[in-house]
C-alpha positions as CSV (number, residue, x, y, z in Angstrom):
1,M,-0.1,0.1,0.1
2,R,1.4,3.4,-1.1
3,F,0.0,5.2,1.9
4,S,0.3,3.7,5.5
5,P,-2.7,3.9,7.9
6,Q,-0.5,6.1,10.1
7,F,0.0,8.6,7.4
8,L,-3.7,8.7,6.6
9,D,-4.5,9.3,10.2
10,E,-2.2,12.0,10.5
11,L,-4.1,13.9,7.7
12,R,-7.5,13.3,9.4
13,T,-5.9,14.8,12.6
14,R,-4.5,17.8,10.9
15,L,-7.4,18.6,8.6
16,P,-10.9,18.8,10.4
17,V,-13.7,17.9,8.0
18,S,-15.3,21.2,8.3
19,E,-11.8,22.9,7.0
20,V,-11.8,20.6,3.9
21,V,-15.5,20.8,3.2
22,G,-15.6,24.6,3.9
23,R,-13.5,25.3,0.8
24,R,-16.3,24.1,-1.4
25,V,-19.6,24.5,1.0
26,K,-20.5,27.5,2.9
27,L,-21.0,26.3,6.3
28,R,-22.5,27.6,9.6
29,K,-22.5,26.3,13.0
30,A,-25.4,24.3,14.2
31,G,-24.8,22.9,17.7
32,R,-21.9,20.5,17.7
33,E,-22.1,20.2,13.9
34,W,-21.9,22.4,10.9
35,K,-24.5,22.5,8.2
36,G,-24.8,23.9,4.7
37,L,-26.5,23.4,1.2
38,S,-25.6,20.1,-0.5
39,P,-22.9,20.2,-3.1
40,F,-24.6,17.2,-4.9
41,N,-28.1,18.5,-5.2
42,K,-29.9,21.7,-5.7
43,E,-31.7,22.6,-2.6
44,K,-33.0,25.6,-0.6
45,T,-33.1,24.0,2.9
46,P,-29.8,22.7,4.2
47,S,-29.4,18.9,4.5
48,F,-25.7,18.7,4.4
49,F,-24.0,18.2,7.9
50,V,-20.3,17.8,9.0
51,N,-19.3,16.4,12.2
52,D,-15.5,17.0,13.2
53,Q,-15.8,14.7,16.0
54,K,-16.6,11.9,14.1
55,A,-14.6,12.9,11.2
56,M,-17.5,12.6,8.8
57,W,-19.8,14.5,6.6
58,F,-23.4,13.3,5.7
59,D,-25.7,14.5,2.8
60,F,-29.3,13.5,3.6
61,S,-30.3,14.8,0.2
62,S,-28.4,12.3,-1.9
63,G,-27.7,9.8,0.7
64,K,-24.0,10.2,0.4
65,N,-21.4,10.3,3.3
66,G,-17.8,9.8,4.0
67,N,-14.6,11.2,5.2
68,I,-12.3,13.9,4.0
69,F,-10.8,11.5,1.2
70,D,-14.4,10.7,0.0
71,F,-15.5,14.3,-0.2
72,V,-12.5,15.4,-2.3
73,M,-12.8,12.4,-4.6
74,Q,-16.5,12.9,-5.1
75,T,-16.5,16.8,-5.4
76,E,-13.3,17.1,-7.5
77,G,-13.5,13.9,-9.4
78,V,-10.1,12.5,-8.5
79,S,-8.8,9.1,-7.6
80,F,-7.9,8.2,-4.0
81,P,-4.1,8.7,-4.3
82,E,-4.9,12.2,-6.0
83,A,-7.0,13.0,-3.0
84,V,-4.4,12.1,-0.5
85,E,-1.8,14.3,-2.5
86,R,-4.1,17.2,-2.4
87,L,-4.9,16.9,1.2
88,A,-1.3,16.4,2.2
89,A,-0.4,19.5,0.3
90,Q,-3.3,21.4,2.1
91,A,-2.0,20.2,5.5
92,G,1.6,20.9,4.7
93,V,2.5,17.1,5.1
94,P,5.2,15.7,2.9
95,L,4.1,12.6,1.1
96,P,5.8,9.3,2.4
97,V,9.0,8.2,0.9
98,M,8.4,5.5,-1.6
99,T,10.9,2.4,-1.8
100,R,14.0,2.7,-3.9
101,E,12.4,0.6,-6.8
102,A,9.1,2.4,-6.7
103,Q,10.9,5.8,-6.6
104,A,13.1,4.8,-9.5
105,H,9.9,3.8,-11.5
106,E,8.3,7.1,-10.7
107,E,11.4,9.0,-11.7
108,R,11.3,7.2,-15.1
109,R,7.7,8.2,-15.6
110,K,8.3,11.7,-14.7
111,T,11.1,11.8,-17.5
112,L,9.0,10.3,-20.1
113,H,6.2,12.8,-19.1
114,D,8.7,15.6,-19.8
115,I,9.7,14.0,-23.1
116,V,6.1,13.7,-24.5
117,E,5.3,17.4,-23.4
118,L,8.3,18.7,-25.3
119,A,7.0,16.7,-28.4
120,A,3.5,18.3,-27.9
121,K,5.2,21.9,-27.8
122,F,7.2,21.0,-31.0
123,F,3.9,19.8,-32.8
124,E,2.1,22.8,-31.7
125,A,4.9,25.2,-33.0
126,N,5.2,23.2,-36.3
127,L,1.4,23.7,-37.0
128,A,1.9,27.5,-36.5
129,S,4.8,27.6,-38.9
130,R,5.1,27.6,-42.7
131,A,5.6,23.7,-42.4
132,G,2.2,23.3,-40.9
133,A,0.2,24.9,-43.8
134,R,-1.4,21.5,-44.9
135,G,-2.3,20.9,-41.3
136,R,-4.0,24.3,-41.0
137,G,-5.8,23.7,-44.2
138,Y,-7.2,20.5,-43.0
139,L,-8.3,21.9,-39.8
140,A,-9.9,25.0,-41.4
141,D,-11.8,22.6,-43.8
142,R,-13.3,20.9,-40.8
143,G,-14.2,24.2,-39.3
144,I,-11.7,24.2,-36.4
145,T,-10.9,27.7,-35.6
146,P,-7.1,28.8,-34.6
147,A,-8.5,29.5,-31.0
148,T,-10.0,25.9,-30.8
149,Q,-6.6,24.5,-32.2
150,L,-4.8,26.3,-29.3
151,T,-7.3,24.9,-26.6
152,F,-6.8,21.5,-27.8
153,R,-3.3,22.0,-28.2
154,L,-3.4,20.6,-32.0
155,G,-0.2,20.2,-33.9
156,Y,1.3,19.0,-37.0
157,A,4.1,16.5,-37.8
158,S,6.1,17.0,-40.8
159,A,6.4,14.5,-43.6
160,D,10.1,14.1,-43.2
161,Q,11.1,10.9,-41.4
162,Y,13.6,12.5,-38.8
163,T,12.2,16.0,-37.9
164,L,11.0,15.2,-34.4
165,K,13.9,12.9,-33.7
166,E,16.5,15.5,-34.8
167,H,14.5,18.3,-32.8
168,L,14.5,16.3,-29.4
169,G,18.0,14.9,-30.1
170,A,19.2,18.4,-30.2
171,A,17.8,18.7,-26.5
172,T,20.2,15.8,-25.4
173,I,17.1,13.2,-25.4
174,S,18.3,9.8,-26.3
175,V,16.9,7.6,-29.1
176,D,16.1,4.9,-26.4
177,D,13.9,7.5,-24.6
178,L,12.2,8.4,-27.7
179,V,11.3,4.9,-28.6
180,E,10.0,4.2,-25.0
181,A,7.8,7.3,-25.2
182,G,6.3,5.8,-28.5
183,L,7.6,8.8,-30.6
184,L,10.1,6.7,-32.7
185,V,9.7,3.5,-34.5
186,A,12.6,1.0,-34.0
187,G,13.0,-2.8,-34.3
188,E,15.6,-5.4,-35.3
189,D,14.9,-4.9,-39.1
190,I,15.0,-1.2,-38.8
191,A,18.6,0.2,-39.4
192,V,17.8,3.9,-38.2
193,P,14.9,4.6,-35.9
194,Y,12.6,7.1,-37.5
195,D,9.5,9.4,-36.5
196,R,6.4,7.4,-35.8
197,F,4.1,10.4,-36.9
198,R,4.8,11.8,-40.3
199,D,2.4,14.3,-42.3
200,R,-0.4,14.2,-39.7
201,V,-2.5,16.5,-37.8
202,M,-1.5,15.8,-34.2
203,F,-4.2,15.4,-31.3
204,P,-2.4,15.2,-27.8
205,I,-3.9,12.6,-25.3
206,S,-3.8,13.5,-21.8
207,D,-4.3,11.5,-18.6
208,W,-6.7,12.0,-15.9
209,R,-4.6,14.9,-14.4
210,G,-4.1,16.7,-17.7
211,R,-0.6,15.7,-18.5
212,V,0.2,14.8,-22.2
213,I,0.9,11.0,-22.3
214,A,0.4,10.1,-26.1
215,F,-0.7,11.3,-29.5
216,G,-3.1,10.6,-32.1
217,G,-2.3,11.4,-35.5
218,R,-4.7,12.0,-38.6
219,A,-3.1,11.4,-41.9
220,L,-3.3,14.0,-44.8
221,E,-2.5,11.7,-47.5
222,K,-5.0,9.1,-48.6
223,D,-2.5,6.3,-49.7
224,V,-1.6,5.5,-45.9
225,P,-2.3,2.2,-44.2
226,A,-4.1,3.9,-41.3
227,K,-6.0,7.3,-41.6
228,Y,-5.7,7.6,-37.7
229,L,-2.7,6.4,-35.9
230,N,-2.3,6.3,-32.0
231,S,0.9,6.0,-30.0
232,P,1.6,2.4,-29.0
233,E,1.3,1.2,-25.4
234,T,4.1,2.8,-23.2
235,P,4.8,3.1,-19.5
236,L,2.7,6.2,-19.7
237,F,-0.1,5.1,-22.2
238,H,-2.7,2.3,-22.1
239,K,-5.0,2.9,-24.9
240,G,-7.9,1.0,-23.0
241,G,-7.3,3.1,-19.9
242,T,-8.0,6.6,-20.9
243,L,-10.2,8.7,-22.8
244,Y,-9.5,11.6,-25.2
245,N,-10.2,14.9,-23.4
246,I,-10.7,13.2,-20.1
247,A,-8.9,15.8,-17.9
248,A,-11.3,18.7,-19.3
249,A,-14.3,16.7,-19.2
250,R,-13.6,15.8,-15.7
251,M,-13.4,19.5,-14.7
252,A,-16.7,20.3,-16.7
253,A,-18.6,17.6,-15.2
254,N,-17.6,18.7,-11.6
255,D,-18.1,22.4,-12.2
256,A,-21.4,22.1,-13.9
257,G,-24.0,24.5,-12.4
258,E,-27.3,23.4,-11.0
259,S,-29.7,24.8,-13.6
260,A,-31.2,22.7,-16.1
261,A,-29.1,24.0,-19.1
262,D,-25.9,23.7,-17.0
263,R,-26.7,20.1,-16.2
264,L,-27.2,19.5,-19.9
265,L,-24.0,21.0,-20.8
266,G,-22.1,19.3,-18.1
267,R,-23.3,15.8,-19.1
268,V,-20.6,13.2,-19.7
269,I,-21.0,12.1,-23.2
270,A,-18.9,9.5,-25.2
271,V,-18.6,9.9,-29.1
272,E,-16.3,8.1,-31.5
273,G,-13.5,10.3,-32.4
274,Y,-11.2,13.3,-31.9
275,I,-13.0,15.7,-34.4
276,D,-16.3,14.7,-32.8
277,V,-15.2,15.5,-29.3
278,I,-13.9,19.0,-30.5
279,A,-17.2,19.7,-32.2
280,M,-19.3,19.0,-29.3
281,V,-17.1,20.8,-27.0
282,T,-17.2,23.8,-29.3
283,A,-21.0,23.4,-29.2
284,G,-20.9,23.8,-25.4
285,F,-20.7,20.1,-24.2
286,A,-17.4,20.4,-22.5
287,A,-17.8,17.0,-20.7
288,T,-17.4,15.0,-24.0
289,V,-14.8,12.3,-24.3
290,A,-13.8,9.5,-26.9
291,P,-12.4,6.1,-26.9
292,L,-9.0,5.9,-28.7
293,G,-9.8,3.9,-31.8
294,T,-11.0,0.8,-30.1
295,A,-14.2,-0.4,-28.6
296,L,-15.1,0.8,-25.1
297,T,-13.5,-0.9,-22.2
298,V,-14.1,-1.8,-18.6
299,D,-11.6,0.9,-17.5
300,Q,-13.1,3.6,-19.8
301,L,-16.6,2.8,-18.3
302,A,-15.1,3.1,-14.8
303,L,-13.5,6.6,-15.7
304,M,-17.1,7.8,-17.0
305,W,-18.7,6.5,-14.0
306,R,-16.3,8.6,-11.6
307,M,-17.4,11.7,-13.7
308,A,-21.4,10.8,-13.8
309,D,-23.8,8.2,-12.7
310,E,-25.2,7.9,-16.3
311,P,-22.8,8.9,-19.0
312,I,-24.5,9.1,-22.5
313,L,-22.9,6.9,-25.3
314,C,-23.6,8.7,-28.7
315,F,-23.5,6.4,-31.7
316,D,-24.5,6.8,-35.3
317,G,-28.1,5.6,-35.8
318,D,-27.1,3.1,-38.5
319,A,-26.5,-0.7,-38.2
320,A,-22.9,0.0,-37.2
321,G,-23.9,2.3,-34.5
322,R,-26.5,-0.2,-33.2
323,R,-23.9,-2.9,-33.0
324,A,-21.4,-0.7,-31.1
325,A,-24.2,0.2,-28.7
326,Y,-25.1,-3.4,-28.1
327,R,-21.3,-4.3,-27.4
328,A,-21.2,-1.4,-24.7
329,L,-24.5,-2.8,-23.4
330,D,-22.9,-6.2,-22.8
331,L,-19.8,-4.9,-21.3
332,A,-21.9,-2.6,-18.8
333,L,-24.4,-5.2,-17.8
334,P,-22.2,-6.9,-15.3
335,L,-20.9,-3.7,-13.8
336,I,-24.0,-1.7,-13.3
337,K,-25.0,-0.8,-9.8
338,P,-27.7,1.1,-8.0
339,G,-27.4,4.6,-9.4
340,K,-24.8,3.7,-12.0
341,S,-25.8,3.0,-15.6
342,L,-25.6,4.3,-19.1
343,K,-27.8,6.0,-21.7
344,F,-27.7,5.6,-25.4
345,A,-28.4,8.5,-27.8
346,A,-28.6,7.8,-31.7
347,L,-27.6,10.4,-34.2
348,P,-29.6,10.8,-37.4
349,D,-28.5,8.1,-40.0
350,G,-25.6,9.5,-42.0
351,Q,-24.4,12.1,-39.6
352,D,-21.7,12.0,-36.9
353,P,-21.5,14.6,-34.0
354,D,-19.4,16.9,-36.2
355,D,-22.1,17.0,-39.0
356,L,-24.9,17.4,-36.6
357,V,-23.1,20.3,-34.9
358,R,-22.6,22.0,-38.3
359,S,-26.2,21.3,-39.5
360,G,-28.2,22.0,-36.4
361,G,-26.0,23.5,-33.8
362,R,-26.2,23.1,-30.1
363,E,-30.0,22.6,-30.1
364,A,-29.9,19.7,-32.5
365,V,-27.4,18.0,-30.1
366,E,-29.6,18.8,-27.2
367,D,-32.5,17.0,-28.9
368,V,-30.3,14.0,-29.5
369,L,-29.2,13.9,-25.9
370,N,-32.8,14.4,-24.5
371,A,-34.0,11.5,-26.6
372,A,-31.4,9.1,-25.2
373,S,-32.6,5.7,-24.2
374,P,-31.8,4.1,-20.8
375,L,-29.8,0.9,-20.7
376,A,-32.9,-1.2,-19.9
377,D,-34.6,0.1,-23.2
378,M,-31.7,-0.7,-25.2
379,L,-31.6,-4.1,-23.8
380,W,-35.3,-4.7,-24.4
381,T,-34.9,-3.4,-27.9
382,R,-32.2,-5.6,-28.8
383,E,-33.9,-8.8,-27.6
384,S,-37.4,-7.9,-28.8
385,E,-36.3,-7.1,-32.3
386,A,-34.3,-10.3,-32.8
387,G,-37.1,-12.0,-34.7
388,S,-40.8,-12.3,-35.2
389,L,-43.0,-12.7,-32.2
390,Q,-46.1,-14.1,-34.2
391,T,-46.1,-17.7,-32.4
392,P,-46.0,-18.8,-28.7
393,E,-42.6,-20.6,-29.2
394,R,-41.1,-17.3,-30.4
395,R,-42.7,-15.3,-27.6
396,A,-41.3,-18.0,-25.3
397,A,-37.8,-17.6,-26.7
398,L,-37.9,-13.8,-26.1
399,E,-38.7,-14.5,-22.4
400,A,-35.9,-16.9,-22.2
401,R,-33.5,-14.6,-23.9
402,L,-34.5,-11.8,-21.4
403,A,-34.0,-14.1,-18.4
404,E,-30.6,-15.3,-19.8
405,V,-29.3,-11.7,-20.4
406,T,-30.5,-10.4,-16.9
407,R,-28.6,-13.1,-15.2
408,T,-25.4,-11.5,-16.2
409,I,-26.2,-8.4,-14.1
410,G,-23.8,-8.4,-11.3
411,D,-25.7,-6.4,-8.6
412,E,-28.4,-8.6,-7.1
413,T,-30.9,-5.7,-6.4
414,V,-30.5,-4.2,-9.9
415,R,-31.1,-7.6,-11.4
416,R,-34.2,-8.0,-9.4
417,Y,-35.6,-4.7,-10.7
418,Y,-34.7,-5.7,-14.4
419,R,-36.5,-8.9,-14.1
420,E,-39.6,-7.1,-12.8
421,D,-39.4,-4.5,-15.4
422,F,-39.1,-6.9,-18.3
423,A,-41.9,-9.1,-16.9
424,G,-44.2,-6.1,-17.1
425,R,-43.2,-5.4,-20.5
426,L,-43.8,-8.8,-21.7
427,R,-47.4,-8.6,-20.2
428,R,-48.1,-5.5,-22.1
429,L,-46.6,-6.5,-25.4
430,F,-48.6,-9.8,-25.5
431,A,-51.8,-8.5,-23.9
432,P,-54.7,-9.1,-26.5
433,A,-55.9,-6.2,-28.5
434,D,-59.5,-5.3,-28.3
435,I,-60.5,-6.2,-31.9
436,G,-64.1,-5.4,-32.9
437,P,-66.0,-6.4,-36.1
438,R,-66.9,-2.9,-37.2
439,R,-64.7,0.1,-38.5
440,A,-64.0,2.6,-35.6
441,S,-63.1,6.2,-35.9
442,W,-59.5,7.2,-35.4
443,S,-60.1,8.7,-31.8
444,E,-61.9,5.4,-30.7
445,K,-59.0,3.3,-31.9
446,A,-56.7,5.5,-29.9
447,R,-58.7,5.1,-26.9
448,R,-58.8,1.2,-27.1
449,P,-56.6,-0.7,-24.9
450,G,-53.8,-2.3,-27.1
451,A,-54.7,-0.3,-30.2
452,G,-52.0,-0.4,-32.6
453,R,-50.1,-3.0,-30.9
454,I,-48.2,-4.7,-33.8
455,G,-44.8,-5.5,-32.6
456,P,-42.2,-4.6,-29.8
457,L,-41.3,-1.2,-28.6
458,R,-38.1,0.0,-30.2
459,S,-35.7,2.8,-29.3
460,A,-34.1,5.5,-31.5
461,F,-31.7,3.0,-32.8
462,G,-34.6,1.1,-34.4
463,D,-38.1,1.9,-35.5
464,Q,-39.4,3.2,-32.3
465,R,-43.0,2.7,-31.6
466,Y,-44.2,5.0,-28.9
467,V,-47.2,4.5,-26.9
468,A,-49.6,7.4,-27.4
469,T,-48.9,9.8,-24.6
470,S,-49.8,13.2,-23.2
471,P,-49.5,16.5,-25.2
472,Q,-47.1,17.8,-22.7
473,L,-44.7,14.8,-23.3
474,A,-45.1,14.8,-27.2
475,A,-44.3,18.5,-27.1
476,S,-41.0,17.9,-25.0
477,P,-37.7,17.9,-26.4
478,L,-37.9,14.0,-26.4
479,H,-40.5,14.3,-29.1
480,R,-39.4,17.4,-30.8
481,G,-36.6,15.6,-32.7
482,H,-33.4,16.7,-34.3
483,R,-33.1,19.9,-35.9
484,A,-31.3,18.5,-39.0
485,V,-33.3,19.0,-42.3
486,I,-36.1,16.5,-42.6
487,P,-35.4,14.4,-45.8
488,R,-37.9,15.3,-48.7
489,R,-38.7,11.6,-49.4
490,E,-39.5,11.0,-45.7
491,A,-41.7,13.8,-45.7
492,L,-43.5,12.8,-48.9
493,I,-44.1,9.3,-47.5
494,L,-45.8,10.7,-44.4
495,Q,-47.7,13.4,-46.3
496,A,-49.2,10.6,-48.5
497,A,-50.3,8.7,-45.4
498,L,-51.7,11.7,-43.7
499,N,-53.7,12.8,-46.9
500,H,-54.9,9.1,-47.6
501,P,-55.5,7.3,-44.3
502,W,-56.7,4.1,-46.2
503,L,-53.0,3.6,-47.0
504,L,-52.5,2.9,-43.4
505,H,-55.0,0.2,-43.3
506,D,-54.0,-1.5,-46.4
507,R,-50.1,-0.9,-46.2
508,I,-49.5,-0.6,-42.5
509,E,-46.7,-3.2,-42.6
510,E,-44.8,-1.3,-45.4
511,L,-44.9,1.8,-43.4
512,A,-43.7,0.0,-40.1
513,E,-40.7,-1.4,-42.1
514,V,-39.7,1.9,-43.5
515,E,-36.4,3.2,-42.2
516,F,-36.5,6.8,-41.3
517,R,-33.3,8.7,-40.3
518,H,-34.9,12.0,-38.9
519,A,-36.3,12.0,-35.4
520,D,-39.3,13.9,-36.2
521,T,-40.3,11.5,-38.9
522,K,-39.6,8.5,-36.8
523,K,-41.8,9.7,-34.1
524,L,-44.8,10.9,-36.2
525,K,-44.7,7.5,-38.0
526,S,-44.7,5.8,-34.5
527,A,-47.6,7.8,-33.5
528,L,-49.6,7.1,-36.8
529,I,-49.0,3.3,-36.2
530,D,-50.1,3.6,-32.5
531,I,-53.4,5.5,-33.5
532,L,-54.2,3.7,-36.7
533,A,-52.9,0.2,-36.8
534,H,-55.8,-2.0,-36.2
535,R,-57.3,-5.3,-37.6
536,F,-60.8,-5.4,-38.9
537,G,-63.1,-8.2,-38.8
538,H,-62.5,-11.7,-37.3
539,D,-60.4,-12.7,-40.3
540,G,-58.1,-9.5,-39.8
541,A,-59.1,-8.2,-43.2
542,A,-59.0,-4.4,-43.5
543,E,-61.5,-2.3,-45.4
544,T,-60.0,-0.8,-48.3
545,R,-62.2,2.0,-49.2
546,P,-60.7,5.5,-49.3
547,E,-61.2,7.8,-46.3
548,T,-63.6,10.7,-46.3
549,D,-62.3,14.2,-45.8
550,A,-63.8,14.0,-42.2
551,D,-61.6,11.0,-41.4
552,R,-58.7,12.8,-42.7
553,A,-59.6,15.8,-40.6
554,E,-60.1,13.5,-37.5
555,L,-56.7,12.0,-37.9
556,Q,-55.2,15.4,-38.2
557,A,-56.8,16.5,-34.9
558,E,-55.8,13.4,-33.0
559,L,-52.2,14.1,-34.0
560,V,-52.6,17.8,-32.9
561,R,-54.0,16.7,-29.7
562,L,-51.0,14.4,-29.0
563,G,-48.7,17.4,-29.5
564,F,-47.5,17.0,-33.2
565,T,-48.5,20.3,-34.4
566,D,-44.8,21.4,-34.9
567,S,-43.8,18.1,-36.5
568,L,-46.7,18.4,-39.0
569,G,-45.7,21.7,-39.8
570,R,-42.0,20.9,-40.4
571,I,-42.9,18.0,-42.7
572,E,-45.2,20.2,-44.8
573,R,-42.5,22.9,-45.0
574,S,-40.0,20.2,-46.1
575,I,-41.9,19.5,-49.4
576,T,-40.7,22.5,-51.5
577,T,-42.6,21.5,-54.5
578,P,-46.4,20.6,-55.1
579,S,-45.5,18.5,-58.1
580,V,-45.7,15.0,-56.3
581,W,-49.3,14.7,-57.3
582,G,-50.0,11.3,-55.7
583,A,-49.4,12.7,-52.1
584,R,-51.8,15.5,-52.3
585,P,-55.3,15.1,-50.9
586,E,-57.2,15.3,-54.3
587,A,-55.2,12.6,-55.9
588,A,-57.1,9.4,-57.2
589,P,-56.5,6.2,-55.3
590,S,-54.9,4.5,-58.3
591,D,-52.3,7.7,-58.4
592,V,-51.8,7.5,-54.6
593,L,-50.9,3.9,-54.6
594,L,-48.6,4.2,-57.7
595,T,-46.8,7.0,-56.0
596,W,-46.7,5.3,-52.6
597,K,-45.0,2.3,-54.1
598,Q,-42.4,4.4,-56.0
599,L,-41.6,6.5,-53.0
600,L,-40.9,3.4,-50.9
601,A,-39.0,1.5,-53.5
602,L,-36.7,4.6,-54.0
603,H,-36.4,4.9,-50.2
604,R,-35.3,1.4,-49.8
605,Q,-33.0,1.7,-52.7
606,W,-31.5,4.8,-51.3
607,H,-30.8,3.2,-47.9
608,S,-29.1,0.2,-49.6
609,L,-27.0,2.4,-51.7
610,T,-25.9,4.6,-48.7
611,R,-24.8,1.7,-46.8
612,E,-22.8,0.3,-49.8
613,L,-21.2,3.8,-50.1
614,K,-20.0,3.7,-46.6
615,D,-18.7,0.3,-47.1
616,A,-16.7,1.5,-50.4
617,E,-15.3,4.5,-48.7
618,L,-14.0,2.5,-45.8
619,A,-12.6,-0.2,-48.1
620,L,-10.7,2.7,-50.1
621,G,-9.5,4.1,-46.9
622,Q,-7.9,0.7,-45.9
623,D,-6.8,-0.3,-49.3
624,N,-6.3,2.5,-52.0
625,S,-6.6,0.2,-54.8
626,E,-7.9,0.7,-58.4
627,A,-10.7,-1.9,-57.7
628,N,-11.8,0.0,-54.5
629,Y,-11.9,3.2,-56.3
630,S,-13.9,2.0,-59.0
631,R,-16.3,0.5,-56.7
632,L,-16.8,3.9,-55.0
633,I,-17.3,5.7,-58.3
634,D,-19.9,3.1,-59.4
635,V,-21.8,3.6,-56.1
636,K,-21.9,7.3,-56.4
637,S,-22.9,7.1,-60.0
638,R,-26.0,4.9,-59.1
639,L,-26.8,7.3,-56.2
640,S,-26.8,10.1,-58.9
641,T,-29.0,8.1,-61.2
642,L,-31.3,7.3,-58.3
643,D,-31.8,11.1,-57.7
644,G,-32.8,11.4,-61.4
645,T,-35.2,8.6,-61.2
646,E,-37.0,10.0,-58.3
647,A,-38.1,13.0,-60.4
648,L,-40.3,10.6,-62.5
649,I,-42.9,10.5,-59.7
650,E,-43.8,14.0,-60.3
651,G,-45.2,12.8,-63.6
652,F,-47.9,10.7,-61.9
653,G,-51.4,11.9,-61.8
654,D,-53.2,10.7,-64.9
655,Q,-56.2,9.2,-63.0
656,S,-56.5,12.3,-60.9
657,G,-57.2,14.4,-63.9
658,R,-53.7,16.0,-64.0
659,P,-52.5,16.9,-67.4
660,T,-49.7,14.5,-68.5
661,R,-46.3,16.0,-69.2
662,S,-45.0,15.2,-72.6
663,F,-41.4,14.3,-73.0
């Protein structure tokens, strides 16, 4: 043990709890104790007490208590050794002398810290010099201002193989030290060690205390094996044991104010990469971190839980993002405890945090975070969407999967609550719907128990089907959705359904299967299914006659009642041309159906090509071959052709009496 019990007792004796706490909490005497407002919760009546005789503090608003070391760790977000060091400095007590071996190891670490810091300063200066023009150009293209570059200490590594080696060699730093610090590449088959980072924009990686320990480098040339390159494992740096921006995020999380806005900006958020972190911090979310090119690790989860009880993992809304979320879910389940969990936020498909910040600003990010799903919802989503639930055997399989996965939860109390929660969800999911033989009005359907129940609830990572709820919740940020532009085709599909509700009887499964990427369209589609999905007659057949104007108006009124007025307006404004005749109210049923089929076919094809484009770009980044380049050009060409094909639906409308366009 680094600190003996005698040394810790000496600190407790020298530092009364009231003195340590009084640096952060305004205390006043209350009999034998001191009291003040909780530093952990917003309150008007003091519920925080300090007892110097017991050498303890108690916070009745949050249920927390502890000694001076606990207080420093929880309010300043530091580890136990760091808390001891800070309290020893406050008390004026020297730290205990370490063993000769431990002291030599610590001195070696300090030497490597100094070397890596010198490298960081060199990269910073290089970026600002004439040699760093390429790096500055890249950062300007990504919208990263010079001020932000200084904040994150960004730099540039020159293309020459020996620039850093020669610069630090002039400062009498040995080659062996540079290799151990991860700055040079060496080996038996390498005659002369050379710079690890060349022609790259450099991102310094800091430890929990803010000391630079490693680097990430972003290549500026396309024909390199790795677009991003991190330092290797060193005595200072373990890739799975730290997070990018961890020191600044820790300070931001601990210093967040008590207002709702401050709490939002102080949330601990994990995104994918360096640029995403910088974009989020620039937008005001200072407690944003990122793993270092690998899947999230147990150690990284522990770091985030030291800063917040429920960190938010922010992934892309596509299949890859869903897989990453599910991996993190499996990692977290054995570790969650009372009050310690995760939330999952999904970005609009095709956008990363940098894209979202540019297109929608802080408000768009706030909407994504406010719509984040709890861990329990993500687990339910994964298991319930694994397959069809139409037979008793498949429903039993879902129940068995849920029982198996909850057994991996380490904490007994949390495990018990998960079992109770999932048991309730299963009862609600499989409760029989009230199906009558006659056709009911939209408002009657909405009031029926089980109305619209055609499948499992899903989160923002899937095709979320919300239970119809109060206007207040529907108008909340959770339902307002991302402020990124609503895709025109998604708006047209919903507009056709709104203007022709009979589509929702005959084509409800088609609508349920459509993948929307915008939060507003996802939520409105979910509301339509909840309100309208219903089987008619004992044989389940739906009546296929077109709805009347009264039916259409009643559907619109029901959506307004549920708080979707703003969403309806945004969808209408997204359709900038009235030329898609089949989506208009006056269109004939045959034209409506033809337009509907074409819209869905194009939408599915677009999603398929978009996924193919991502794969082609990834393949080209890994192997810049002629074949991969040709594949990328082919996919882009097909996407361009698809855009031209979409325009043909504007010619539909013959049966509606619209004059046919001549070609």
